[in-house]
C-alpha positions as CSV (number, residue, x, y, z in Angstrom):
1,M,0.0,0.0,0.0
2,Q,2.8,2.4,0.9
3,Q,4.7,1.5,-2.3
4,K,1.6,2.3,-4.3
5,R,1.3,5.7,-2.7
6,L,5.0,6.4,-3.5
7,L,4.4,5.6,-7.2
8,Q,1.4,8.0,-7.3
9,D,3.3,10.8,-5.5
10,S,4.3,13.3,-8.1
11,S,7.3,14.5,-6.0
12,V,9.0,11.1,-6.4
13,D,11.2,10.8,-9.5
14,S,9.8,7.9,-11.6
15,K,13.2,7.2,-13.2
16,L,15.6,4.8,-11.5
17,K,18.9,6.5,-10.8
18,L,21.6,4.1,-12.1
19,Q,25.2,4.2,-10.9
20,G,28.5,2.4,-11.6
21,T,28.4,-0.9,-13.5
22,G,24.6,-0.7,-13.9
23,R,24.8,2.7,-15.5
24,T,27.6,1.5,-17.9
25,L,25.6,-1.5,-18.9
26,A,22.4,0.5,-19.4
27,T,24.3,3.0,-21.5
28,T,25.6,0.2,-23.7
29,I,22.2,-1.4,-24.1
30,V,20.4,1.9,-24.8
31,K,23.1,2.9,-27.4
32,R,22.7,-0.5,-29.2
33,L,18.9,-0.3,-29.2
34,Y,19.1,3.2,-30.6
35,Q,21.6,2.1,-33.3
36,R,19.3,-0.8,-34.2
37,K,16.4,1.6,-34.7
38,L,18.7,3.8,-36.8
39,D,19.8,0.8,-38.9
40,D,16.2,-0.1,-39.5
41,A,15.4,3.4,-40.6
42,L,18.5,3.4,-42.8
43,L,17.4,0.2,-44.6
44,N,13.9,1.7,-45.2
45,R,15.4,4.9,-46.6
46,V,17.8,3.0,-48.9
47,A,14.8,1.0,-50.2
48,A,12.6,4.0,-50.7
49,L,15.0,6.5,-52.2
50,N,16.5,6.4,-55.7
51,I,18.9,8.8,-57.4
52,L,17.2,9.7,-60.7
53,T,19.6,10.4,-63.6
54,P,22.6,9.6,-61.3
55,P,26.1,10.9,-62.0
56,E,28.5,8.6,-63.8
57,N,29.8,5.6,-61.8
58,S,33.2,7.2,-61.6
59,Q,31.7,10.2,-59.9
60,L,29.6,8.0,-57.6
61,S,32.8,6.1,-56.6
62,R,34.6,9.4,-55.9
63,L,31.7,10.5,-53.7
64,R,31.7,7.2,-51.8
65,V,35.4,7.7,-51.0
66,I,34.7,11.2,-49.8
67,V,31.8,10.0,-47.7
68,R,33.9,7.4,-46.0
69,K,36.5,10.1,-45.3
70,A,33.8,12.2,-43.7
71,Q,32.7,9.3,-41.7
72,E,36.3,8.7,-40.4
73,E,36.8,12.4,-39.6
74,R,33.2,12.7,-38.2
75,K,32.6,15.9,-40.2
76,W,30.0,16.3,-42.9
77,K,31.9,19.4,-44.0
78,V,34.3,17.1,-45.9
79,V,31.3,16.2,-48.2
80,Q,30.3,19.9,-48.5
81,D,33.9,20.9,-49.3
82,F,34.0,18.2,-52.0
83,L,30.9,19.5,-53.6
84,K,32.2,23.1,-53.6
85,E,35.4,22.0,-55.3
86,L,33.8,19.9,-58.1
87,R,35.1,20.5,-61.5
88,S,32.9,22.0,-64.2
89,T,32.5,18.6,-65.9
90,A,31.3,16.8,-62.7
91,K,29.2,19.6,-61.1
92,P,26.4,19.4,-63.7
93,Q,26.1,15.7,-63.1
94,F,25.4,16.2,-59.4
95,E,23.1,19.1,-60.1
96,Q,21.0,17.2,-62.7
97,A,20.7,14.1,-60.6
98,R,17.5,14.2,-58.5
99,I,16.7,12.6,-55.2
100,D,13.9,13.2,-52.8
101,G,12.5,16.0,-55.0
102,Q,15.7,18.1,-55.3
103,S,19.0,18.1,-56.9
104,F,21.5,15.5,-55.6
105,M,24.0,18.3,-55.0
106,K,21.6,20.3,-52.8
107,W,20.4,17.2,-51.0
108,L,24.0,16.3,-50.0
109,D,24.9,19.9,-49.1
110,N,22.0,20.1,-46.7
111,G,22.9,16.9,-45.0
112,L,22.9,18.0,-41.3
113,G,21.0,21.3,-41.9
114,K,17.7,22.2,-40.5
115,E,15.8,20.7,-43.4
116,G,18.5,18.3,-44.5
117,I,18.7,14.5,-44.7
118,W,18.9,13.9,-41.0
119,E,15.9,16.0,-40.1
120,K,13.8,14.6,-42.8
121,H,14.6,10.9,-42.5
122,F,16.1,10.2,-39.1
123,A,14.8,12.7,-36.6
124,T,11.7,10.6,-35.9
125,V,13.9,7.8,-34.6
126,L,15.3,10.3,-32.1
127,A,11.8,10.7,-30.6
128,D,11.4,7.0,-30.2
129,R,14.6,6.4,-28.1
130,T,14.6,3.8,-25.5
131,E,15.5,4.7,-22.0
132,L,16.6,2.5,-19.1
133,G,16.2,4.3,-15.8
134,D,17.7,7.7,-16.2
135,V,19.9,6.6,-19.1
136,G,18.9,7.6,-22.6
137,A,20.8,7.4,-26.0
138,A,22.8,10.5,-26.7
139,V,22.6,11.7,-30.3
140,D,25.8,13.5,-31.3
141,D,27.3,14.6,-34.6
142,Q,29.3,11.4,-34.8
143,I,26.1,9.3,-34.9
144,K,24.5,11.7,-37.4
145,V,27.5,11.8,-39.8
146,D,27.9,8.0,-39.6
147,T,24.3,7.4,-40.4
148,L,24.3,9.9,-43.3
149,A,27.6,8.5,-44.6
150,R,26.1,5.0,-44.6
151,L,23.0,6.2,-46.4
152,V,24.8,8.1,-49.1
153,D,27.3,5.2,-49.6
154,A,24.4,2.7,-50.0
155,L,22.5,5.0,-52.4
156,C,25.6,5.5,-54.5
157,R,26.2,1.7,-54.6
158,K,22.5,1.1,-55.5
159,A,22.7,3.7,-58.3
160,S,25.9,2.1,-59.7
161,K,24.4,-1.3,-59.7
162,Q,21.3,-0.1,-61.5
163,E,23.4,1.6,-64.1
164,E,25.4,-1.6,-64.7
165,N,22.2,-3.7,-65.0
166,S,20.6,-1.3,-67.6
């Protein structure tokens, strides 16, 4: 009876305060669960999105290398710098390619922006984070860049394969 009253009392914090090994374990579990949700969302996005009139395979390969570099350095700016430095022969290929209702170039450039790839395709996963006690998954730029890099890499690979098969 007393325990029931405690649960109903609004002054009692309903989240369990974890410490030490329990907190470390909870952090690992929550991070993995969040990563699994991101992976599921990533697979759904790769299946749903297509690059229409994609750049040549050589340009897609270059982009994949740059995206992996951005992933290693944990900076989406690496991709944005690559786009700014594109030669006049490659730039039109990225501008003419379409994805998600806009040019591929603009889509890539807006990656982490307010109306970019992350906000449009992965922000909902953030709202559905699992918590254990007072431990929740932290979303930092590392996770965002990693997820975007994996998405772009998969879409480039998908476009390359489609070009080879046609």
